[in-house]
Every structure is written in structure tokens, then in C-alpha cells.
N, C-alpha and C positions, 0 to 999 in steps of 0.2 A: 300242505307241506309240498305236495307236487306243484303248486302253484308259486313257491317262492324259490322252487329250483327251477322252473322257467324263466321267470323276471329274473332271478341271476345269471340264467344262460343267455337268456337275451342283450341285457346290460354287457356281460361279456364280449359276447359279439360284435354288437355298438361300438365298443371301445377299441376291440381287434381292427374291424373294418377303419375306425377313424387313423391308427396306425398306420393301417398298411398303406391308406390315401396319405397321409403326412409322408411315407420315407418316397413312393413315389415319386410326390413332387420334391424332395431333398433332389433325388437322383436325375431328374430331368434336369433340374437346375445345373446340377453339375456335368451335364452331358451337354448343356447349353451353352459352357464356359469354353468347348472347344477348346480341351486341352493340347491337342497336337499341335493346332498354331501356337499356343503359348512354349510349346517343347523347342519347334523351330525357332521362335522368338529369342527365346535363352540361346540357343544354338550359336546363332548368327553373332549376338552380342559378343559371346566366348570368341568366336574366332577374330572380330573385331577387336575383343581385348590382346588377343595373343598379337596380333600384327601387329598393334601399338607395340607392345612389350619387345616383340622382337627389334622393333626402328628404336627403340629408345636404347637398347642392350649395344647393338653395330654403333649408335649415334656414342656411344661413352666407350666404347672400344676403339673407334676412329681417332677420339680425343687423347683416347690413352697412348694410342699410337704414334700422333703427331706429337706429344708431349716430351714420347722416349726418342726419335726421331731427333728432334730439336734440342735435346740433352745432348747426343751422340753427337748432333754437327757443332754448336759448341764447343763441345771435349775435343773435338778433332781438329778443329780449328784450333783451340791454344794448343793440340799437339804438333801441328803442323807449324806453329813459328816458333818451337824451340829449335837452336839446331842439335837434331839428331841422327844418327845412322839408321838404317833403313831397318832392318832388325830389331831396333830398340824402339822403334814408331811401330812399326806392326802390334811387339807385343803391348807397348802403352794401350794403343787404340784397342787391341784386344779388351785388354783391361778394362778398359772404358764402356766398353759395350755390358760385359760382365757386371760393372758396378749400377750401370740405370737398369738393368732388366732385375738384377736382382733388392734395387731398392726401390721397388713397388711399391706405394702406397694405398691405402683402400681409396676408392673412386671417389667418397662421397667425404673425405675428408675432411669439414669445412669447420673450423673454430668458430662455435656460436656464443656468444655472449648473454647470459642469460641477464635479464634486468627486471626487478623487482617495481611493480608499482601495485598498489594495494586500490581493492576496489572501494567502489565509491561510498560505501557501508562503513570500511576501514576506516577509509578518510575522515568520514563523519566523526566519529567515534573518538578517533586521534584529535580531531578538534574538539570535542564535546569533551574529552579529558580534559584540554588546556586551559577549557572556562570559556569558548566561545558559547555565545549567545547561537538560538536556534537560525535568527536571521543573519549574523554576521559567518554561519558555515553555509547558508545559501548563497550568500553572496561572494565568498569565495570558492566555492567548489563552482559556480555557476551553475547551479540547480536551485529548485521550488525550495522554499521554506516549506509549504505541506508535505511534500516527499523527505525533508529531514528531521520534522517531525513523526512522520507515520516509521521512519526507521528506528528513529530513537525509542518511539511507546513500542514496538516489536521488541527489541532489546532489551525492554525492562520486563516487560510480558515472559520472558523468557527467565 
């Protein structure tokens, strides 16, 4: 009975020592990563990204300001060509300035036209539904016959 407890105790001690060695090696590998250097690298990258964002924002603001200035100048030229007295000209110019500043549009207001282009798989299925052979589909879509065969087989297996 005592021998059994001794054997179990020795096995537990060996397992414990192995776990300690494993944990020590893991700890050493984490220290080898040199985490302070990684932290410095991330901080430098973050600073450079912030600088780029500030430059982009400044560029966008400059473009917006120049656009507004051009609109004001164009309206001022239109106003100056009209025969008006000075009081009316000034009030119209002030109205023009308020119109331009209140009619601001979002910076990235770009109309994007969506185009639908079916994938190669979709095009293959459409042509197959129309009754074209695999060789004709491959020639039409400028792809390999084997590729068409595989795509159609996968679809049939689903």
C-alpha cells in the first residue's frame, strides 16, 4: 500500500516538473518577443496614420474653401454686371455669401452608378439554362471546358 502511494507521488512530481518546465519555456518565448519594441512600433504607426488623416482633412477643407470662394466670385461677377445701386448690391452680395455657406454639400457626395455583372458561375448557369453545351459555354466565356464541367457538376451535387 505504501509502495503504491510512493509510485503515485513520484508520478505526480514528475508531471508537475514537466508542467513547470513547459511554462518556463513559454514564458521565455514571450519575453523573446520583446513586447516594448512592438509597442513602440505600433505607436509610431498610429502617429503616422494620424498625420496622414490630418493632411487629408486639410486638403479636403482647402478644396471646399476654394469651391465656395469660386462660387462667391462667380455670383459677385453676375451681381456686378447688373446695374444696381450700392446698397442693393451689398445686400445681394451678402445674400450670395449666406446662400453659398448654407448650401454646403457633403464632402464625398458622389453619384456612383451600380453595375451588375454576374460572376463566372452565374454566367455559366445562365448559358447552361439556355441549352448551350459545355464547349459552347467555354468558348463564349473564354474559359476552360474542364472549368465549366466542374462548376456544373458541383451545382448538380448541391
